[in-house]
C-alpha positions as CSV (number, residue, x, y, z in Angstrom):
1,X,73.8,186.5,95.2
2,X,75.3,183.9,97.6
3,X,78.4,182.0,96.8
4,X,77.2,178.9,95.0
5,X,80.0,176.8,96.5
6,X,78.3,177.3,99.9
7,X,74.9,175.9,98.8
8,X,73.9,172.4,99.6
9,X,73.2,169.9,96.8
10,X,69.4,170.3,97.5
11,X,69.6,174.1,97.3
12,X,71.5,173.8,94.0
13,X,68.9,171.4,92.6
14,X,66.1,173.8,93.6
15,X,67.9,176.6,91.8
16,X,68.4,174.5,88.7
17,X,64.8,173.5,88.6
18,X,63.6,177.1,89.0
19,X,66.0,178.3,86.3
20,X,64.8,175.5,84.0
21,X,61.2,176.6,84.5
22,X,61.9,180.2,83.8
23,X,63.9,179.3,80.6
24,X,61.0,177.1,79.4
25,X,58.5,179.8,80.0
26,X,60.7,182.3,78.1
27,X,61.0,179.9,75.2
28,X,57.3,179.5,75.1
29,X,56.9,183.3,74.6
30,X,59.0,183.2,71.4
31,X,56.7,182.7,68.5
32,X,57.5,180.0,65.9
33,X,58.4,181.7,62.6
34,X,56.1,181.2,59.6
35,X,57.3,179.2,56.6
36,X,57.5,182.5,54.6
37,X,60.1,183.7,57.1
38,X,62.4,180.8,56.3
39,X,61.7,181.2,52.5
40,X,62.7,184.9,52.7
41,X,65.7,184.0,54.8
42,X,66.9,181.4,52.2
43,X,66.4,184.0,49.5
44,X,68.5,186.5,51.4
45,X,71.2,183.9,52.0
46,X,71.2,183.0,48.3
47,X,71.4,186.7,47.3
48,X,74.3,187.4,49.7
49,X,76.1,184.3,48.4
50,X,75.7,185.3,44.8
51,X,76.9,188.9,45.6
52,X,79.9,187.5,47.4
53,X,80.7,185.1,44.6
54,X,80.3,188.0,42.1
55,X,82.7,190.2,44.0
56,X,85.3,187.4,44.0
57,X,85.1,186.8,40.3
């Protein structure tokens, strides 16, 4: 990989645009969790909090 300090502003902009596109594409591949995922996550958080509080009491 070349030293980024040696690149022109135009070359840096081209790299930034290319990176932004690849990150957007990667983000599009990640599925959106279902509502049940968040419900289960909340239940797990609540259970862990209750266990932690129980241990402190």
